[in-house]
mmCIF file as gemmi writes it, N, C-alpha and C atoms, coordinates in Angstrom:
data_model
loop_
_atom_site.group_PDB
_atom_site.id
_atom_site.type_symbol
_atom_site.label_atom_id
_atom_site.label_alt_id
_atom_site.label_comp_id
_atom_site.label_asym_id
_atom_site.label_entity_id
_atom_site.label_seq_id
_atom_site.pdbx_PDB_ins_code
_atom_site.Cartn_x
_atom_site.Cartn_y
_atom_site.Cartn_z
_atom_site.occupancy
_atom_site.B_iso_or_equiv
_atom_site.pdbx_formal_charge
_atom_site.auth_seq_id
_atom_site.auth_asym_id
_atom_site.pdbx_PDB_model_num
ATOM 1 N N . MET Axp A 1 ? 111.173 90.138 114.381 1 0 ? 1 A 1
ATOM 2 C CA . MET Axp A 1 ? 111.904 91.142 113.488 1 0 ? 1 A 1
ATOM 3 C C . MET Axp A 1 ? 112.678 91.075 114.724 1 0 ? 1 A 1
ATOM 4 N N . ARG Axp A 2 ? 114.353 91.579 114.614 1 0 ? 2 A 1
ATOM 5 C CA . ARG Axp A 2 ? 115.726 92.023 115.595 1 0 ? 2 A 1
ATOM 6 C C . ARG Axp A 2 ? 115.349 93.325 116.513 1 0 ? 2 A 1
ATOM 7 N N . ALA Axp A 3 ? 115.764 93.393 117.198 1 0 ? 3 A 1
ATOM 8 C CA . ALA Axp A 3 ? 116.101 94.846 118.623 1 0 ? 3 A 1
ATOM 9 C C . ALA Axp A 3 ? 116.615 95.91 117.594 1 0 ? 3 A 1
ATOM 10 N N . LYS Axp A 4 ? 117.977 95.569 117.158 1 0 ? 4 A 1
ATOM 11 C CA . LYS Axp A 4 ? 118.325 96.269 116.544 1 0 ? 4 A 1
ATOM 12 C C . LYS Axp A 4 ? 119.565 95.938 114.965 1 0 ? 4 A 1
ATOM 13 N N . GLY Axp A 5 ? 119.677 96.886 114.396 1 0 ? 5 A 1
ATOM 14 C CA . GLY Axp A 5 ? 119.713 96.158 112.892 1 0 ? 5 A 1
ATOM 15 C C . GLY Axp A 5 ? 119.088 96.167 112.068 1 0 ? 5 A 1
ATOM 16 N N . ASN Axp A 6 ? 117.679 96.5 111.852 1 0 ? 6 A 1
ATOM 17 C CA . ASN Axp A 6 ? 116.178 95.822 110.92 1 0 ? 6 A 1
ATOM 18 C C . ASN Axp A 6 ? 116.314 96.609 109.844 1 0 ? 6 A 1
ATOM 19 N N . GLY Axp A 7 ? 117.861 97.682 109.687 1 0 ? 7 A 1
ATOM 20 C CA . GLY Axp A 7 ? 117.615 98.343 108.693 1 0 ? 7 A 1
ATOM 21 C C . GLY Axp A 7 ? 118.809 97.814 107.667 1 0 ? 7 A 1
ATOM 22 N N . ARG Axp A 8 ? 118.883 96.79 107.694 1 0 ? 8 A 1
ATOM 23 C CA . ARG Axp A 8 ? 120.399 96.381 106.828 1 0 ? 8 A 1
ATOM 24 C C . ARG Axp A 8 ? 119.306 95.092 105.855 1 0 ? 8 A 1
ATOM 25 N N . PRO Axp A 9 ? 120.514 95.791 105.4 1 0 ? 9 A 1
ATOM 26 C CA . PRO Axp A 9 ? 118.952 95.326 103.026 1 0 ? 9 A 1
ATOM 27 C C . PRO Axp A 9 ? 119.414 93.679 103.659 1 0 ? 9 A 1
ATOM 28 N N . GLU Axp A 10 ? 120.221 92.739 104.335 1 0 ? 10 A 1
ATOM 29 C CA . GLU Axp A 10 ? 120.428 91.725 104.202 1 0 ? 10 A 1
ATOM 30 C C . GLU Axp A 10 ? 119.1 91.431 105.368 1 0 ? 10 A 1
ATOM 31 N N . VAL Axp A 11 ? 118.84 92.262 106.196 1 0 ? 11 A 1
ATOM 32 C CA . VAL Axp A 11 ? 118.078 91.83 107.447 1 0 ? 11 A 1
ATOM 33 C C . VAL Axp A 11 ? 116.678 91.948 106.777 1 0 ? 11 A 1
ATOM 34 N N . CYS Axp A 12 ? 116.41 93.228 106.115 1 0 ? 12 A 1
ATOM 35 C CA . CYS Axp A 12 ? 114.925 93.519 105.57 1 0 ? 12 A 1
ATOM 36 C C . CYS Axp A 12 ? 114.801 91.912 104.431 1 0 ? 12 A 1
ATOM 37 N N . ALA Axp A 13 ? 115.744 91.815 103.876 1 0 ? 13 A 1
ATOM 38 C CA . ALA Axp A 13 ? 115.372 90.628 102.699 1 0 ? 13 A 1
ATOM 39 C C . ALA Axp A 13 ? 115.239 89.408 103.608 1 0 ? 13 A 1
ATOM 40 N N . ALA Axp A 14 ? 115.766 88.969 104.573 1 0 ? 14 A 1
ATOM 41 C CA . ALA Axp A 14 ? 115.568 87.787 105.19 1 0 ? 14 A 1
ATOM 42 C C . ALA Axp A 14 ? 113.141 87.666 105.957 1 0 ? 14 A 1
ATOM 43 N N . ASN Axp A 15 ? 113.856 88.688 106.645 1 0 ? 15 A 1
ATOM 44 C CA . ASN Axp A 15 ? 112.528 89.304 106.922 1 0 ? 15 A 1
ATOM 45 C C . ASN Axp A 15 ? 111.552 88.985 105.977 1 0 ? 15 A 1
ATOM 46 N N . LEU Axp A 16 ? 111.44 90.128 105.172 1 0 ? 16 A 1
ATOM 47 C CA . LEU Axp A 16 ? 110.632 89.474 103.752 1 0 ? 16 A 1
ATOM 48 C C . LEU Axp A 16 ? 110.235 88.13 103.507 1 0 ? 16 A 1
ATOM 49 N N . LEU Axp A 17 ? 111.118 87.181 103.484 1 0 ? 17 A 1
ATOM 50 C CA . LEU Axp A 17 ? 111.229 85.752 103.085 1 0 ? 17 A 1
ATOM 51 C C . LEU Axp A 17 ? 110.133 85.172 104.183 1 0 ? 17 A 1
ATOM 52 N N . ARG Axp A 18 ? 110.15 85.548 105.135 1 0 ? 18 A 1
ATOM 53 C CA . ARG Axp A 18 ? 109.787 84.687 106.143 1 0 ? 18 A 1
ATOM 54 C C . ARG Axp A 18 ? 107.829 85.084 106.851 1 0 ? 18 A 1
ATOM 55 N N . ILE Axp A 19 ? 107.722 86.343 105.178 1 0 ? 19 A 1
ATOM 56 C CA . ILE Axp A 19 ? 106.328 87.236 105.883 1 0 ? 19 A 1
ATOM 57 C C . ILE Axp A 19 ? 105.556 85.65 104.815 1 0 ? 19 A 1
ATOM 58 N N . THR Axp A 20 ? 104.803 85.433 104.556 1 0 ? 20 A 1
ATOM 59 C CA . THR Axp A 20 ? 103.321 84.665 103.738 1 0 ? 20 A 1
ATOM 60 C C . THR Axp A 20 ? 102.576 85.773 103.188 1 0 ? 20 A 1
ATOM 61 N N . ARG Axp A 21 ? 102.236 85.654 102.665 1 0 ? 21 A 1
ATOM 62 C CA . ARG Axp A 21 ? 101.638 86.547 101.356 1 0 ? 21 A 1
ATOM 63 C C . ARG Axp A 21 ? 99.702 86.744 102.272 1 0 ? 21 A 1
ATOM 64 N N . GLY Axp A 22 ? 99.493 88.232 102.429 1 0 ? 22 A 1
ATOM 65 C CA . GLY Axp A 22 ? 97.886 87.731 102.733 1 0 ? 22 A 1
ATOM 66 C C . GLY Axp A 22 ? 98.29 88.387 104.996 1 0 ? 22 A 1
ATOM 67 N N . GLU Axp A 23 ? 99.626 88.186 105.138 1 0 ? 23 A 1
ATOM 68 C CA . GLU Axp A 23 ? 99.872 88.482 106.327 1 0 ? 23 A 1
ATOM 69 C C . GLU Axp A 23 ? 99.642 90.025 106.883 1 0 ? 23 A 1
ATOM 70 N N . VAL Axp A 24 ? 100.743 90.848 105.465 1 0 ? 24 A 1
ATOM 71 C CA . VAL Axp A 24 ? 100.708 92.166 106.178 1 0 ? 24 A 1
ATOM 72 C C . VAL Axp A 24 ? 99.281 92.844 105.87 1 0 ? 24 A 1
ATOM 73 N N . PRO Axp A 25 ? 98.495 93.901 106.47 1 0 ? 25 A 1
ATOM 74 C CA . PRO Axp A 25 ? 97.224 94.388 106.221 1 0 ? 25 A 1
ATOM 75 C C . PRO Axp A 25 ? 97.174 95.027 104.94 1 0 ? 25 A 1
ATOM 76 N N . TYR Axp A 26 ? 98.066 96.042 105.211 1 0 ? 26 A 1
ATOM 77 C CA . TYR Axp A 26 ? 97.536 97.071 103.814 1 0 ? 26 A 1
ATOM 78 C C . TYR Axp A 26 ? 98.268 96.816 102.596 1 0 ? 26 A 1
ATOM 79 N N . ASP Axp A 27 ? 99.097 95.315 102.848 1 0 ? 27 A 1
ATOM 80 C CA . ASP Axp A 27 ? 100.148 95.639 101.447 1 0 ? 27 A 1
ATOM 81 C C . ASP Axp A 27 ? 99.721 93.851 101.246 1 0 ? 27 A 1
ATOM 82 N N . ARG Axp A 28 ? 98.356 92.932 100.567 1 0 ? 28 A 1
ATOM 83 C CA . ARG Axp A 28 ? 98.137 91.845 100.681 1 0 ? 28 A 1
ATOM 84 C C . ARG Axp A 28 ? 98.709 90.855 100.099 1 0 ? 28 A 1
ATOM 85 N N . ILE Axp A 29 ? 100.212 92.026 98.639 1 0 ? 29 A 1
ATOM 86 C CA . ILE Axp A 29 ? 100.83 90.56 97.781 1 0 ? 29 A 1
ATOM 87 C C . ILE Axp A 29 ? 102.376 90.57 98.371 1 0 ? 29 A 1
ATOM 88 N N . ARG Axp A 30 ? 102.614 91.502 99.383 1 0 ? 30 A 1
ATOM 89 C CA . ARG Axp A 30 ? 104.173 91.364 100.251 1 0 ? 30 A 1
ATOM 90 C C . ARG Axp A 30 ? 104.085 90.006 101.08 1 0 ? 30 A 1
ATOM 91 N N . GLY Axp A 31 ? 104.859 89.146 100.49 1 0 ? 31 A 1
ATOM 92 C CA . GLY Axp A 31 ? 105.653 88.616 100.956 1 0 ? 31 A 1
ATOM 93 C C . GLY Axp A 31 ? 105.066 87.044 99.996 1 0 ? 31 A 1
ATOM 94 N N . ARG Axp A 32 ? 105.853 85.926 100.522 1 0 ? 32 A 1
ATOM 95 C CA . ARG Axp A 32 ? 106.121 84.372 99.99 1 0 ? 32 A 1
ATOM 96 C C . ARG Axp A 32 ? 104.202 83.506 99.42 1 0 ? 32 A 1
ATOM 97 N N . ASP Axp A 33 ? 104.289 83.317 98.225 1 0 ? 33 A 1
ATOM 98 C CA . ASP Axp A 33 ? 102.927 82.639 98.228 1 0 ? 33 A 1
ATOM 99 C C . ASP Axp A 33 ? 102.927 80.884 99.174 1 0 ? 33 A 1
ATOM 100 N N . GLY Axp A 34 ? 101.91 81.496 100.228 1 0 ? 34 A 1
ATOM 101 C CA . GLY Axp A 34 ? 101.706 80.43 100.825 1 0 ? 34 A 1
ATOM 102 C C . GLY Axp A 34 ? 100.986 79.03 99.725 1 0 ? 34 A 1
ATOM 103 N N . ALA Axp A 35 ? 100.846 79.292 98.745 1 0 ? 35 A 1
ATOM 104 C CA . ALA Axp A 35 ? 99.84 78.016 98.011 1 0 ? 35 A 1
ATOM 105 C C . ALA Axp A 35 ? 100.92 77.195 97.489 1 0 ? 35 A 1
ATOM 106 N N . LEU Axp A 36 ? 102.308 77.643 98.108 1 0 ? 36 A 1
ATOM 107 C CA . LEU Axp A 36 ? 103.333 76.961 96.929 1 0 ? 36 A 1
ATOM 108 C C . LEU Axp A 36 ? 103.988 75.771 98.231 1 0 ? 36 A 1
ATOM 109 N N . ILE Axp A 37 ? 103.481 75.969 99.31 1 0 ? 37 A 1
ATOM 110 C CA . ILE Axp A 37 ? 104.159 75.326 100.058 1 0 ? 37 A 1
ATOM 111 C C . ILE Axp A 37 ? 103.902 73.41 100.381 1 0 ? 37 A 1
ATOM 112 N N . ASP Axp A 38 ? 103.205 73.285 100.072 1 0 ? 38 A 1
ATOM 113 C CA . ASP Axp A 38 ? 102.931 72.455 99.963 1 0 ? 38 A 1
ATOM 114 C C . ASP Axp A 38 ? 102.633 71.363 98.547 1 0 ? 38 A 1
ATOM 115 N N . GLN Axp A 39 ? 102.771 72.2 97.725 1 0 ? 39 A 1
ATOM 116 C CA . GLN Axp A 39 ? 102.792 71.305 96.326 1 0 ? 39 A 1
ATOM 117 C C . GLN Axp A 39 ? 103.995 70.692 95.996 1 0 ? 39 A 1
ATOM 118 N N . PRO Axp A 40 ? 103.792 69.258 95.263 1 0 ? 40 A 1
ATOM 119 C CA . PRO Axp A 40 ? 104.889 68.926 94.947 1 0 ? 40 A 1
ATOM 120 C C . PRO Axp A 40 ? 105.502 69.629 93.648 1 0 ? 40 A 1
ATOM 121 N N . ASN Axp A 41 ? 106.604 69.608 93.237 1 0 ? 41 A 1
ATOM 122 C CA . ASN Axp A 41 ? 107.402 69.929 92.535 1 0 ? 41 A 1
ATOM 123 C C . ASN Axp A 41 ? 107.378 71.159 91.848 1 0 ? 41 A 1
ATOM 124 N N . ALA Axp A 42 ? 107.089 72.594 92.82 1 0 ? 42 A 1
ATOM 125 C CA . ALA Axp A 42 ? 107.032 73.608 92.504 1 0 ? 42 A 1
ATOM 126 C C . ALA Axp A 42 ? 108.201 74.084 93.406 1 0 ? 42 A 1
ATOM 127 N N . ILE Axp A 43 ? 109.444 73.83 93.161 1 0 ? 43 A 1
ATOM 128 C CA . ILE Axp A 43 ? 110.215 74.385 93.772 1 0 ? 43 A 1
ATOM 129 C C . ILE Axp A 43 ? 110.846 75.357 92.229 1 0 ? 43 A 1
ATOM 130 N N . GLU Axp A 44 ? 110.622 75.053 91.281 1 0 ? 44 A 1
ATOM 131 C CA . GLU Axp A 44 ? 111.076 76.355 90.109 1 0 ? 44 A 1
ATOM 132 C C . GLU Axp A 44 ? 109.974 77.658 90.71 1 0 ? 44 A 1
ATOM 133 N N . LYS Axp A 45 ? 108.422 77.521 91.317 1 0 ? 45 A 1
ATOM 134 C CA . LYS Axp A 45 ? 107.566 78.246 91.456 1 0 ? 45 A 1
ATOM 135 C C . LYS Axp A 45 ? 108.283 79.119 92.217 1 0 ? 45 A 1
ATOM 136 N N . ALA Axp A 46 ? 108.989 78.584 93.717 1 0 ? 46 A 1
ATOM 137 C CA . ALA Axp A 46 ? 108.736 79.1 94.705 1 0 ? 46 A 1
ATOM 138 C C . ALA Axp A 46 ? 110.09 79.864 94.642 1 0 ? 46 A 1
ATOM 139 N N . ALA Axp A 47 ? 110.448 79.395 93.565 1 0 ? 47 A 1
ATOM 140 C CA . ALA Axp A 47 ? 111.984 80.512 93.299 1 0 ? 47 A 1
ATOM 141 C C . ALA Axp A 47 ? 111.709 81.303 92.739 1 0 ? 47 A 1
ATOM 142 N N . ALA Axp A 48 ? 111.072 81.332 91.889 1 0 ? 48 A 1
ATOM 143 C CA . ALA Axp A 48 ? 110.658 82.571 91.122 1 0 ? 48 A 1
ATOM 144 C C . ALA Axp A 48 ? 109.887 83.419 91.755 1 0 ? 48 A 1
ATOM 145 N N . ASP Axp A 49 ? 109.316 82.746 93.067 1 0 ? 49 A 1
ATOM 146 C CA . ASP Axp A 49 ? 108.369 83.79 93.751 1 0 ? 49 A 1
ATOM 147 C C . ASP Axp A 49 ? 108.94 84.565 94.638 1 0 ? 49 A 1
ATOM 148 N N . ALA Axp A 50 ? 110.632 83.672 94.998 1 0 ? 50 A 1
ATOM 149 C CA . ALA Axp A 50 ? 111.158 84.465 95.966 1 0 ? 50 A 1
ATOM 150 C C . ALA Axp A 50 ? 111.979 85.594 95.68 1 0 ? 50 A 1
ATOM 151 N N . GLU Axp A 51 ? 112.779 85.439 94.269 1 0 ? 51 A 1
ATOM 152 C CA . GLU Axp A 51 ? 113.236 86.323 93.079 1 0 ? 51 A 1
ATOM 153 C C . GLU Axp A 51 ? 112.552 87.579 93.257 1 0 ? 51 A 1
ATOM 154 N N . TRP Axp A 52 ? 111.232 87.404 92.959 1 0 ? 52 A 1
ATOM 155 C CA . TRP Axp A 52 ? 110.063 88.553 92.749 1 0 ? 52 A 1
ATOM 156 C C . TRP Axp A 52 ? 109.967 89.545 93.65 1 0 ? 52 A 1
ATOM 157 N N . LEU Axp A 53 ? 110.111 88.496 95.144 1 0 ? 53 A 1
ATOM 158 C CA . LEU Axp A 53 ? 109.805 89.462 95.827 1 0 ? 53 A 1
ATOM 159 C C . LEU Axp A 53 ? 110.993 90.236 96.497 1 0 ? 53 A 1
ATOM 160 N N . LEU Axp A 54 ? 112.04 90.043 96.484 1 0 ? 54 A 1
ATOM 161 C CA . LEU Axp A 54 ? 113.575 90.274 96.478 1 0 ? 54 A 1
ATOM 162 C C . LEU Axp A 54 ? 113.036 91.591 95.944 1 0 ? 54 A 1
ATOM 163 N N . GLN Axp A 55 ? 113.008 90.923 94.294 1 0 ? 55 A 1
ATOM 164 C CA . GLN Axp A 55 ? 113.117 92.369 93.322 1 0 ? 55 A 1
ATOM 165 C C . GLN Axp A 55 ? 112.213 93.365 93.645 1 0 ? 55 A 1
ATOM 166 N N . THR Axp A 56 ? 111.277 93.389 94.134 1 0 ? 56 A 1
ATOM 167 C CA . THR Axp A 56 ? 109.796 94.168 94.223 1 0 ? 56 A 1
ATOM 168 C C . THR Axp A 56 ? 109.854 95.235 95.152 1 0 ? 56 A 1
ATOM 169 N N . TYR Axp A 57 ? 110.466 94.001 96.66 1 0 ? 57 A 1
ATOM 170 C CA . TYR Axp A 57 ? 110.514 94.953 97.151 1 0 ? 57 A 1
ATOM 171 C C . TYR Axp A 57 ? 112.008 95.162 98.671 1 0 ? 57 A 1
ATOM 172 N N . GLU Axp A 58 ? 112.439 94.928 97.935 1 0 ? 58 A 1
ATOM 173 C CA . GLU Axp A 58 ? 113.935 95.109 98.778 1 0 ? 58 A 1
ATOM 174 C C . GLU Axp A 58 ? 115.072 95.072 97.508 1 0 ? 58 A 1
ATOM 175 N N . PRO Axp A 59 ? 115.159 96.111 96.682 1 0 ? 59 A 1
ATOM 176 C CA . PRO Axp A 59 ? 116.319 96.014 95.412 1 0 ? 59 A 1
ATOM 177 C C . PRO Axp A 59 ? 117.386 96.331 95.442 1 0 ? 59 A 1
ATOM 178 N N . ARG Axp A 60 ? 117.173 96.467 97.304 1 0 ? 60 A 1
ATOM 179 C CA . ARG Axp A 60 ? 119.302 96.712 97.438 1 0 ? 60 A 1
ATOM 180 C C . ARG Axp A 60 ? 119.939 95.214 97.52 1 0 ? 60 A 1
ATOM 181 N N . VAL Axp A 61 ? 119.863 94.998 97.378 1 0 ? 61 A 1
ATOM 182 C CA . VAL Axp A 61 ? 120.155 93.054 97.358 1 0 ? 61 A 1
ATOM 183 C C . VAL Axp A 61 ? 119.731 92.662 96.128 1 0 ? 61 A 1
ATOM 184 N N . ASP Axp A 62 ? 120.367 91.361 95.798 1 0 ? 62 A 1
ATOM 185 C CA . ASP Axp A 62 ? 120.181 90.566 94.325 1 0 ? 62 A 1
ATOM 186 C C . ASP Axp A 62 ? 120.175 88.858 95.418 1 0 ? 62 A 1
ATOM 187 N N . ALA Axp A 63 ? 119.589 88.271 94.311 1 0 ? 63 A 1
ATOM 188 C CA . ALA Axp A 63 ? 119.409 86.801 95.069 1 0 ? 63 A 1
ATOM 189 C C . ALA Axp A 63 ? 119.748 86.171 94.033 1 0 ? 63 A 1
ATOM 190 N N . GLU Axp A 64 ? 121.485 86.08 94.439 1 0 ? 64 A 1
ATOM 191 C CA . GLU Axp A 64 ? 122.009 85.155 93.169 1 0 ? 64 A 1
ATOM 192 C C . GLU Axp A 64 ? 121.797 83.793 93.221 1 0 ? 64 A 1
ATOM 193 N N . ALA Axp A 65 ? 121.466 82.994 93.951 1 0 ? 65 A 1
ATOM 194 C CA . ALA Axp A 65 ? 120.899 81.691 93.755 1 0 ? 65 A 1
ATOM 195 C C . ALA Axp A 65 ? 119.738 81.318 94.929 1 0 ? 65 A 1
ATOM 196 N N . VAL Axp A 66 ? 118.801 80.848 94.359 1 0 ? 66 A 1
ATOM 197 C CA . VAL Axp A 66 ? 117.926 79.984 95.106 1 0 ? 66 A 1
ATOM 198 C C . VAL Axp A 66 ? 117.667 78.602 94.882 1 0 ? 66 A 1
ATOM 199 N N . THR Axp A 67 ? 117.797 77.689 96.1 1 0 ? 67 A 1
ATOM 200 C CA . THR Axp A 67 ? 117.173 76.901 95.715 1 0 ? 67 A 1
ATOM 201 C C . THR Axp A 67 ? 116.675 75.87 96.897 1 0 ? 67 A 1
ATOM 202 N N . SER Axp A 68 ? 116.123 74.321 96.734 1 0 ? 68 A 1
ATOM 203 C CA . SER Axp A 68 ? 115.684 73.955 97.544 1 0 ? 68 A 1
ATOM 204 C C . SER Axp A 68 ? 115.849 73.308 98.539 1 0 ? 68 A 1
ATOM 205 N N . ASP Axp A 69 ? 115.792 72.683 99.777 1 0 ? 69 A 1
ATOM 206 C CA . ASP Axp A 69 ? 116.34 71.749 100.519 1 0 ? 69 A 1
ATOM 207 C C . ASP Axp A 69 ? 115.571 70.739 101.045 1 0 ? 69 A 1
ATOM 208 N N . THR Axp A 70 ? 115.035 69.802 100.295 1 0 ? 70 A 1
ATOM 209 C CA . THR Axp A 70 ? 113.907 68.895 101.363 1 0 ? 70 A 1
ATOM 210 C C . THR Axp A 70 ? 114.403 67.756 101.61 1 0 ? 70 A 1
ATOM 211 N N . GLY Axp A 71 ? 114.124 67.728 103.178 1 0 ? 71 A 1
ATOM 212 C CA . GLY Axp A 71 ? 114.434 66.369 103.675 1 0 ? 71 A 1
ATOM 213 C C . GLY Axp A 71 ? 113.049 65.601 103.829 1 0 ? 71 A 1
ATOM 214 N N . ALA Axp A 72 ? 112.975 64.827 102.769 1 0 ? 72 A 1
ATOM 215 C CA . ALA Axp A 72 ? 111.788 63.92 102.471 1 0 ? 72 A 1
ATOM 216 C C . ALA Axp A 72 ? 111.2 63.015 103.003 1 0 ? 72 A 1
ATOM 217 N N . LEU Axp A 73 ? 112.224 62.59 104.021 1 0 ? 73 A 1
ATOM 218 C CA . LEU Axp A 73 ? 111.476 61.761 105.346 1 0 ? 73 A 1
ATOM 219 C C . LEU Axp A 73 ? 111.077 62.445 106.308 1 0 ? 73 A 1
ATOM 220 N N . SER Axp A 74 ? 111.792 63.527 106.729 1 0 ? 74 A 1
ATOM 221 C CA . SER Axp A 74 ? 111.195 63.923 107.386 1 0 ? 74 A 1
ATOM 222 C C . SER Axp A 74 ? 110.135 65.585 107.777 1 0 ? 74 A 1
ATOM 223 N N . GLY Axp A 75 ? 109.781 65.491 106.25 1 0 ? 75 A 1
ATOM 224 C CA . GLY Axp A 75 ? 108.763 66.248 105.755 1 0 ? 75 A 1
ATOM 225 C C . GLY Axp A 75 ? 109.126 68.134 105.763 1 0 ? 75 A 1
ATOM 226 N N . ASP Axp A 76 ? 110.791 68.833 106.122 1 0 ? 76 A 1
ATOM 227 C CA . ASP Axp A 76 ? 110.975 69.698 106.347 1 0 ? 76 A 1
ATOM 228 C C . ASP Axp A 76 ? 111.419 69.949 104.985 1 0 ? 76 A 1
ATOM 229 N N . PHE Axp A 77 ? 110.285 71.307 104.48 1 0 ? 77 A 1
ATOM 230 C CA . PHE Axp A 77 ? 111.197 72.083 102.976 1 0 ? 77 A 1
ATOM 231 C C . PHE Axp A 77 ? 111.486 73.154 103.507 1 0 ? 77 A 1
ATOM 232 N N . ASP Axp A 78 ? 112.899 73.692 103.046 1 0 ? 78 A 1
ATOM 233 C CA . ASP Axp A 78 ? 113.591 75.216 103.224 1 0 ? 78 A 1
ATOM 234 C C . ASP Axp A 78 ? 113.882 75.596 102.121 1 0 ? 78 A 1
ATOM 235 N N . THR Axp A 79 ? 114.105 76.87 101.908 1 0 ? 79 A 1
ATOM 236 C CA . THR Axp A 79 ? 114.129 77.553 100.667 1 0 ? 79 A 1
ATOM 237 C C . THR Axp A 79 ? 115.426 78.718 100.971 1 0 ? 79 A 1
ATOM 238 N N . ILE Axp A 80 ? 116.436 78.022 100.523 1 0 ? 80 A 1
ATOM 239 C CA . ILE Axp A 80 ? 118.493 78.182 100.67 1 0 ? 80 A 1
ATOM 240 C C . ILE Axp A 80 ? 118.341 79.643 99.543 1 0 ? 80 A 1
ATOM 241 N N . VAL Axp A 81 ? 118.24 81.224 100.192 1 0 ? 81 A 1
ATOM 242 C CA . VAL Axp A 81 ? 118.823 82.085 98.883 1 0 ? 81 A 1
ATOM 243 C C . VAL Axp A 81 ? 120.302 82.985 99.761 1 0 ? 81 A 1
ATOM 244 N N . ASN Axp A 82 ? 121.077 83.102 98.534 1 0 ? 82 A 1
ATOM 245 C CA . ASN Axp A 82 ? 121.838 83.554 98.627 1 0 ? 82 A 1
ATOM 246 C C . ASN Axp A 82 ? 121.806 85.213 98.955 1 0 ? 82 A 1
ATOM 247 N N . ILE Axp A 83 ? 121.514 86.018 98.846 1 0 ? 83 A 1
ATOM 248 C CA . ILE Axp A 83 ? 121.312 87.293 99.52 1 0 ? 83 A 1
ATOM 249 C C . ILE Axp A 83 ? 123.017 87.963 98.928 1 0 ? 83 A 1
ATOM 250 N N . VAL Axp A 84 ? 122.969 89.04 98.33 1 0 ? 84 A 1
ATOM 251 C CA . VAL Axp A 84 ? 123.847 90.014 98.122 1 0 ? 84 A 1
ATOM 252 C C . VAL Axp A 84 ? 123.889 91.539 97.604 1 0 ? 84 A 1
ATOM 253 N N . LYS Axp A 85 ? 124.61 91.817 98.985 1 0 ? 85 A 1
ATOM 254 C CA . LYS Axp A 85 ? 123.812 93.429 99.217 1 0 ? 85 A 1
ATOM 255 C C . LYS Axp A 85 ? 125.038 93.982 97.199 1 0 ? 85 A 1
ATOM 256 N N . ARG Axp A 86 ? 124.113 94.689 96.608 1 0 ? 86 A 1
ATOM 257 C CA . ARG Axp A 86 ? 124.06 95.464 95.046 1 0 ? 86 A 1
ATOM 258 C C . ARG Axp A 86 ? 125.616 95.775 95.498 1 0 ? 86 A 1
ATOM 259 N N . LYS Axp A 87 ? 126.598 96.553 94.358 1 0 ? 87 A 1
ATOM 260 C CA . LYS Axp A 87 ? 127.531 96.994 94.006 1 0 ? 87 A 1
ATOM 261 C C . LYS Axp A 87 ? 127.206 98.683 94.376 1 0 ? 87 A 1
ATOM 262 N N . GLU Axp A 88 ? 126.408 98.957 93.807 1 0 ? 88 A 1
ATOM 263 C CA . GLU Axp A 88 ? 125.855 100.309 93.859 1 0 ? 88 A 1
ATOM 264 C C . GLU Axp A 88 ? 125.538 100.719 95.262 1 0 ? 88 A 1
ATOM 265 N N . ASP Axp A 89 ? 125.137 99.763 95.732 1 0 ? 89 A 1
ATOM 266 C CA . ASP Axp A 89 ? 124.566 100.2 97.585 1 0 ? 89 A 1
ATOM 267 C C . ASP Axp A 89 ? 125.923 99.741 98.535 1 0 ? 89 A 1
ATOM 268 N N . GLU Axp A 90 ? 126.915 99.402 98.318 1 0 ? 90 A 1
ATOM 269 C CA . GLU Axp A 90 ? 127.718 98.816 99.075 1 0 ? 90 A 1
ATOM 270 C C . GLU Axp A 90 ? 128.9 100.62 98.833 1 0 ? 90 A 1
ATOM 271 N N . GLU Axp A 91 ? 128.909 100.888 97.387 1 0 ? 91 A 1
ATOM 272 C CA . GLU Axp A 91 ? 129.897 102.255 97.422 1 0 ? 91 A 1
ATOM 273 C C . GLU Axp A 91 ? 129.294 103.127 98.247 1 0 ? 91 A 1
ATOM 274 N N . THR Axp A 92 ? 127.723 103.184 98.58 1 0 ? 92 A 1
ATOM 275 C CA . THR Axp A 92 ? 127.429 104.704 99.188 1 0 ? 92 A 1
ATOM 276 C C . THR Axp A 92 ? 127.82 104.503 100.269 1 0 ? 92 A 1
ATOM 277 N N . GLU Axp A 93 ? 128.143 103.39 100.912 1 0 ? 93 A 1
ATOM 278 C CA . GLU Axp A 93 ? 128.181 103.798 102.249 1 0 ? 93 A 1
ATOM 279 C C . GLU Axp A 93 ? 129.326 104.135 103.138 1 0 ? 93 A 1
């Protein structure tokens, strides 16, 4: 967590995407599904899981694009989510 700015929708969405399901004690379904991390060809499932997570727990943002960046040689896999504030929430600020 950051020292300041944790109430901003973009920061909240980024924090949600860093949580693995099962880490939050009284809300075990919050977070991304850890079973999808090492599965081959689970890119679509991981993208759908990230979209569901943001729709459920952070309704102030929309996930415009969810893509997966694979570094096959290095073994690094990243999920890139383009987070955009909803228009209704921008007008109320």
